C-alpha positions in Angstrom: 2.1 1.7 -7.0 5.9 2.2 -6.4 7.5 0.9 -3.2 11.1 1.5 -2.3 13.5 0.4 0.4 16.6 2.2 1.4 19.1 1.6 4.3 20.2 5.2 4.8 22.9 4.6 7.5 21.7 7.5 9.6 18.7 9.5 8.4 20.1 12.8 9.9 23.4 12.4 8.1 21.7 11.4 4.9 18.7 13.8 5.2 19.4 15.8 2.0 20.0 12.5 0.1 16.7 11.1 1.2 14.7 14.4 0.5 16.3 14.7 -2.9 15.6 11.1 -3.8 12.0 11.4 -2.7 11.5 14.6 -4.7 13.0 13.1 -7.8 11.5 9.6 -7.8 8.2 10.2 -6.0 7.6 6.6 -4.7 4.2 5.9 -3.2 6.0 4.3 -0.2 9.6 4.5 1.0 10.8 2.1 3.8 14.0 3.3 5.5 16.3 1.3 7.7 19.2 2.2 10.1 17.8 5.6 10.9 20.2 5.7 14.0 18.1 8.2 15.9 16.0 8.0 19.0 12.3 9.0 18.5 12.5 12.4 20.2 15.2 13.5 17.7 13.7 12.1 14.5 13.9 14.9 11.9 10.2 14.9 11.1 10.1 18.7 10.5 12.3 18.2 7.4 9.5 16.2 5.7 6.7 18.7 6.4 5.4 19.8 3.1 7.0 16.9 1.2 3.7 15.2 0.6 4.6 12.2 2.8 3.3 11.1 6.1 5.5 8.8 8.1 5.8 6.5 11.1 9.1 5.6 12.8 10.7 3.7 15.7 14.3 4.3 16.6 17.0 4.2 19.2 20.2 6.2 19.8 23.1 5.4 17.4 21.9 2.0 16.2 19.1 0.3 14.2 15.8 2.3 13.6 13.2 2.0 10.9 10.8 4.5 9.3 8.1 4.2 6.6 7.0 7.2 4.5 3.8 7.2 2.4 1.8 9.5 0.1 -1.3 7.7 1.3 -2.8 7.2 4.7 -0.8 4.8 7.0 -3.0 2.6 9.2 -2.7 -0.4 11.5 0.8 0.5 12.7 2.7 -1.9 14.9 6.3 -2.1 16.1 8.5 -5.1 16.6 7.4 -8.5 17.9 4.9 -8.9 20.7 7.3 -11.2 22.6 10.5 -9.1 22.2 10.2 -5.3 23.0 13.8 -4.6 22.3 13.2 -5.4 18.6 10.8 -2.5 18.1 13.5 -0.5 16.4 13.9 -3.3 13.8 10.4 -3.7 12.5 7.4 -1.6 11.5 4.2 -3.2 10.2 1.6 -1.0 8.6 -1.2 -1.0 6.0 -1.2 1.3 3.0 -3.8 1.2 0.2 -4.9 -2.3 1.3 -1.3 -3.7 1.3 0.4 -4.9 4.5 4.0 -3.6 4.5 6.5 -5.1 6.9 9.7 -3.0 7.0 12.6 -4.7 8.6 16.2 -4.2 9.6 17.5 -7.7 10.2 20.4 -8.2 12.7 23.8 -8.3 11.0 25.2 -11.1 13.1 28.8 -9.9 13.8 30.7 -13.3 13.6 29.4 -16.8 13.0 30.5 -18.1 16.4 29.0 -15.2 18.3 25.8 -14.8 20.3 24.8 -12.1 17.9 24.8 -14.6 15.0 22.5 -16.9 17.1 20.3 -13.9 17.8 20.1 -13.3 14.0 19.0 -16.9 13.4 16.4 -16.7 16.2 15.2 -13.4 14.8 14.4 -15.0 11.5 12.6 -17.8 13.3 10.5 -15.3 15.2 9.8 -13.4 12.0 8.6 -16.6 10.3 6.3 -17.3 13.3 5.1 -13.7 13.1 4.0 -14.0 9.5 2.3 -17.4 10.1 0.4 -16.0 13.1 -0.8 -12.7 11.7 -1.3 -13.3 7.9 -2.1 -15.8 5.2 0.0 -16.3 2.0 -3.1 -15.2 0.1 -3.0 -11.8 1.8 -1.3 -8.9 0.0 1.9 -8.6 2.1 5.2 -7.0 1.3 8.3 -7.8 3.3 11.0 -5.3 2.6 14.2 -3.9 4.0 17.9 -4.6 4.7 17.9 -8.4 5.4 21.7 -8.6 5.9 21.6 -11.7 3.6 22.8 -12.1 0.1 20.6 -15.1 -0.9 22.6 -16.6 -3.8 26.1 -16.8 -5.3 25.2 -14.2 -7.9 24.3 -11.8 -5.1 27.9 -11.3 -3.9 31.1 -10.3 -5.7 33.2 -13.3 -4.4 30.9 -16.2 -3.5 33.8 -18.6 -2.8 35.8 -16.2 -0.7 32.8 -14.9 1.2 31.1 -18.2 2.0 30.7 -18.4 5.7 30.4 -14.7 6.3 27.4 -13.8 8.5 25.6 -12.4 5.5 26.5 -15.2 3.2 26.3 -18.3 5.4 24.5 -21.6 5.0 22.7 -21.2 8.2 21.2 -17.8 7.3 20.4 -19.1 3.8 18.3 -21.8 5.5 16.7 -19.3 7.8 15.7 -17.1 4.9 14.5 -20.0 2.8 12.2 -21.1 5.6 10.6 -17.7 5.9 10.3 -17.4 2.1 8.6 -20.8 1.8 5.7 -19.5 3.8 4.6 -17.7 0.7 7.1 -15.0 -0.5 8.6 -14.3 -3.9 11.8 -12.3 -4.5 10.4 -9.5 -6.7 13.8 -8.3 -7.9 14.7 -11.8 -9.2 11.3 -12.0 -11.0 12.5 -9.2 -13.2 16.3 -9.4 -13.2 18.3 -12.7 -13.5 21.7 -11.1 -14.0 24.6 -11.4 -11.5 26.5 -8.4 -10.1 23.3 -6.6 -9.2 24.1 -5.2 -5.8 22.6 -2.8 -3.2 25.5 -2.5 -0.8 29.2 -1.6 -1.1 31.6 -1.3 1.8 33.1 2.1 2.3 36.5 0.5 2.4 38.7 -1.0 -0.4 37.2 1.3 -3.1 34.4 -1.3 -3.1 31.9 0.8 -5.0 34.3 1.8 -7.7 35.5 -1.8 -8.1 31.9 -3.1 -7.8 32.7 -5.3 -4.8 29.1 -5.5 -3.8 26.4 -7.5 -2.1 22.6 -7.7 -2.7 21.4 -7.3 0.9 18.3 -5.2 0.4 15.1 -6.9 -0.7 11.4 -6.6 -1.6 9.5 -9.8 -1.1 5.8 -10.2 -2.1 3.1 -12.7 -1.4 1.4 -14.2 -4.5 -1.4 -11.6 -4.9 1.2 -8.8 -5.2 3.9 -10.8 -7.0 1.4 -11.5 -9.8 0.9 -7.7 -10.1 4.6 -6.9 -10.1 5.6 -5.0 -13.2 9.2 -3.9 -12.4 12.0 -4.0 -9.8 15.3 -2.2 -10.0 18.2 -1.1 -7.9 19.1 2.6 -8.2 22.8 3.1 -7.9 22.8 6.9 -8.3 22.6 7.8 -4.5 25.8 5.8 -4.0 27.6 8.4 -6.2 26.7 11.4 -4.2 29.0 13.1 -1.6 28.8 11.3 1.8 26.5 8.5 0.6 25.0 5.7 2.5 26.8 2.4 1.9 23.5 1.1 0.6 21.3 2.3 -2.3 17.6 2.0 -2.9 15.6 -0.9 -4.4 12.3 0.0 -6.1 9.4 -2.3 -7.1 6.3 -1.3 -9.1 3.0 -3.0 -8.9 -0.2 -2.7 -11.0 -2.3 -2.3 -7.8 
């Protein structure tokens, strides 16, 4: 079973990129973030005949998540029960017996801002969400753009970037707390190397210079982590004309 995650930075702007990538790679599941489209304008007709069914939740110009699957999607829920405005940041569903939680985590803006506090509180609510609804022994995948580079090897300049909202001690602690509930970093199970990135800023010729960040993740509970056979980052979509600033991460499971 092949599961991928891709922050597309506007699904309408990147529609041909997404359709082409799906046709070429044929993942069983694709989780998309930053669709940047309100539900009434979601380009569902473009995926008719693709072999994928889909669920989505969005808003105009910002945020938005969608999950595509070759198999039936069931038990769909959006956001946290206690925070309706977060619906466009989280989709939970079940596919082939696996719970998949697709998230677009708040970026945080600046460390001293209210948006950064919101990011920390969002992680706390997410941790409570997992504890309330699942057990670590359940097959759960948590995927998406987490807006966190977990370790020094996940950013191009760990000394210079320390304190950035995506590489900050407070968010590292917040992520660790959620992970300790029962998640393993599937990419790091298969790749120990530094300079493995999924995001490059449009500015500074960052992609050409490989000034990247590993912000996109696939985390698995133990039942799935044990069945993980591969996890890679596909840089090819970053080479196309008008690319997203992110690129897909793909995990494969013997499920």
